[in-house]
N, C-alpha and C positions, 0 to 999 in steps of 0.2 A: 401742242395746242390745248389750252385750257378751255373746256366747255362748261359754261355755267348754266344752271337750270333754276328758274324762279318758280315758286308756287305760293299759294295762299290768297291769290286775288279772288275777286268775286263781287257780288252785289251786297251793299250794306246800307242801312238807313242813315240819314244824316244824324250826326251825333254818336254814331257807333264806332266800333274798332275793328281793325283787321291786323293780322300778323303775317307778314310776308317772310318767306324763307328762301335763301339762296344756297345752293350746294353745287359741287363739282365732282361728279363721279370719277374716281381715279386720281384726283389731285387733292393735295392738302391745302385747304383754304387758309390755314393759319400762316402759311408762308407768304401770303399776298395781302396787300391792302385791298379792302373790298368796299365799294361804294354802292349806294342806291341812288337811282336817278328816275326821273319820270318825264313823259312827254304826252301832253294833252293834244287833242286834234287842233291843228292850225297854230300850234305854239312850238317854240324851240324846246329842246330837251334841257332840263335843269337838274342840277345836283341837289340831293336832299341831305345825305349824310355819308360819312366814310369812317371806317375803322382801320387803323394802321396794322401792319403785320407784327408778329412777335419779334422779328429780327430788326425791324426798322421802325420803331415808334412805340413798342410795348403796348399795343392795343389801344392807343389813344383814339378818342372819338372826336369827330368834327361834324358840325352841322351848318347848313345854310342858315343865315340869320332869320329868314322867314319861316323856317321849319322847326327851329329849336323850341321845345316845349311840348309839342304834340307828337313828335316822332322820336323813337329811341332805337338806336342800333346796338346790336350785341352779337357776340360770338358764342357758339357752343362747339368747342373743339372736339368734344367727345362724339358729337353727331356730325361734325364737319359742315356746319352751317353758319351763315351770318343772317340774322333775322332783323326785320324792321317792324317794330311795333308802332302802329298808327292809331291814335286816339282822336276823338272829337272830329271825325271826318265830316267834311262839309262839301257843298256843291262845287267848290273850286278844286277839289282833290281828284276827281275822276281823270284817269290817265292810264297809259301803259307804264308799268313800273319795271325797271330794269336793274339788275345788279351787274357790276363790272369789277374787274380785277386789274391790279397794276402793282408795281413795286412800292409806290407811294401814293398818298392821297392827293387829289387835285385841290386847287383853290376853289372851294365851293362858292357859288353854285355852278361853276364851270365843270367840264369833264375832260380837260386836257390831260393827255398822258395815260388814259385808261386803255389798256391793251386788249382785254378780252371782255366780251359782252354776252349776256344771255339773250334769249329771244323775247323776254318780257312776260309779264302777267297783268291782266286787265283788272282794274279797280273801277267799279261803278258805284256812285252814291245816289240814293233815291231821297227825294225831299218829302 
């Protein structure tokens, strides 16, 4: 069972940036496709971005159409993390942000096929 742990959430002013990090103690994230998702209160969970594994996709990155440009996903294999850099945060971005793992990336903004999920990290944006 892969246990994912997110970190880096918090309170940021509108227009600011945050960097979220996903890790999995005891597991090599490089072997999995890792996606970032978010769920705001009263809304469905939506996919933001996904990066493929080294074995199936050569670390190719995918973004939901509405997220590309402000969000950047990346791997740090030495640290065993997958990060999500978020810029120009606005009042539509507050949510619980989750990372998830699977053999392959889903068709964003969906989350079909993601097998393992973290507990999430809360992002709040002040105006």
